N, C-alpha and C positions, 0 to 999 in steps of 0.2 A: 479521586474516581469513582467516589461514591454519589451520584447522582442526589443532590437536596432541590427543593424550591423555593423561589427569592422569598429570601429571610427566614428560612427555616434555619435553628441554629443546629451546630453541631452535638450531638446529644450521645453522653455517655456510651447507651448501649452501641449507638454505631460504631463509635469508639474499641469498644470494647470487643466488637466483631471484624473489626479490619483489623487490630492489633492478632487477634486470633488466628486469624486468614494470614495473614503476615509472619509471625512467626510457625503456620504450620507449614507456608515455601520455605523460609528458610532452611529449617528442617529436612525437607524432600532436597532442597537442592546440595543438602552438605552430603546426602547418601548418594549422588552423582560426584563420584572423585576420582581422581588419578592418586595411587600413594607417590608419593615422593622421598625421601630419607628423612625431613622435617617434617616441612607443610605440605599437605595436599593439595593440590589442586581442588577445588571444586566451582559451582555453577552459582557458589553465596553470595559472590559478589557483584556479579549481575543481579540478584533477586535484591538485595543491598540495594542497590542504585535505583532499580527503578521503585521500589518502596518508596526512598526518600524523593523519586522525583514522583511519582503519584499521588502519596499521603504527603507532601510539604516537610516541612524541616520537623513541625513540633510532632507530630505523631509517627512521622518516618521516624525520627530518635526514642523516642517513646517505645515504638515496638522492636528495636534492635536491643534496648536494655530489658524488656520484657524476655525475647530470647536469649539471651544473657541469664537471665534471672531462672530462666527454665532450665537452663543445662547446666546452674549452679546447683540448683535444688538435685540433681541428676535425673533427669528426663535424659533419652537417648538423642538431643537434638542436634550435637556434634559430628565432624565427618566420623565415617564408621558407628558402630554402635557405641558412640560415645555419650556420657552426659557427666557431671559430676565436675569436682573444684580442678581435678587435673589439666584440662583443656586450658582453664586461665591463668594455668601459673608456667605450661608447657611452652614450647617452640609454636605454637598457635594462639599464643595470647595477644600478643601484641596487633594480629590480624582481627582477631575477634575484635577485641575492644577499638580497633581502629573504623570496623560496622557502625558504629555510632556517632563518630563524627562524619562520615561517607555521608550517609543515610540525614545526618543535618546538614551538610555543605549541600549535597545534592536536592533536598528541598527545598534550603534557601535560595537557593539559584531559582529553582523551576516554580517556587511562588512568584520570582520577580520576571517571568515570559522564556525562560532560557528552554524550558521545555515545547515551547512551540515552533522551534525550527528544530530539525534534524543535527545540522550542524552546532547548534547552540548546547542542544541536549547529551550531542556526543564531548563537549567540549566541559558541560558541567560533569558530564559521570570518569573525565576524564581525570579532572579534578579529587573526584570521589575515590577512583583509583589508584594515585597518587598518592592520599588521606590514609589507604588501610596498606600501601604498602609501604610507606614511610614510618608508619606504626610499627608492621611487622618487622621490616630491618632494622629499625631502633633497637625491640625487643630483643632479636633475635642476636644482634650485635652486643651492648648493651647491660641487657638484663640476661641472660644466659653467658655472655661474656664469649659468645662465638668471632668474636672479631668484626671489624669492618669487610675486609678482603671477603670474607665465609660467611658470613652474613648475607652478601651482596650475590654471592654465587650460589647461595639456595634459597636467598628471600625473596630475590628482583628476577635475577635470569629468566629463570624458568616461568617467571611470570606476565611476561612484557607482551608477548604477543597473544597469550590467551587475554588478556586486559584490552588489548585494542578490538580482537574480536567480539571481546562480550559488551566493550561498548557500542561496536557499529551493531550489533545484535538488540541491545536495548534500547539505542538512538532510533533504532527503525522503528520497533515493537512500540513504544509509548504513543507517537502521533497514532498508528492504525490502533490500539485499543481505545483512545481519547475518540476518534471518529465515530468505531463500534457504539461507542457508549450516546455518541452525540445524536446519532441517528436512532437509537432506541426512546430518547426523550420524548 
């Protein structure tokens, strides 16, 4: 996403700036939330997948690790004015850790050209959403002991339609952002 000149290597300063920008976007997206009984609905999954697609698998997943580390250290970056270890052990834990896998896979697919077509990017983001939802579902069902039926009811069903909308939005916005950046070069 950050323009580079041919032959220029990716520097540490560039990576730090992009990670800081990514974690700031993650924190902002967490504040746009709809409180639900166990897990709030936020814009975070959209931002995770867009970061993965824009940054690639290495920097995208590193950004998610940095985001979780900021929260674990107490910065109020999670949904609501929340930071600390509790969200990483409570009902949201599976989803939060699923962000790393989603950014990794979406970034990996984007690096292989899946970000050049709206339909393929939609599919790549769908895989990312499935990973986030699967991690969240697994944690709710087995980590917290809610059971499969209850975890499905509170951890998957409320998020299916929103995930499809976020995929469509992300798959449409990413090519538009790329065109804008390419015009400025």
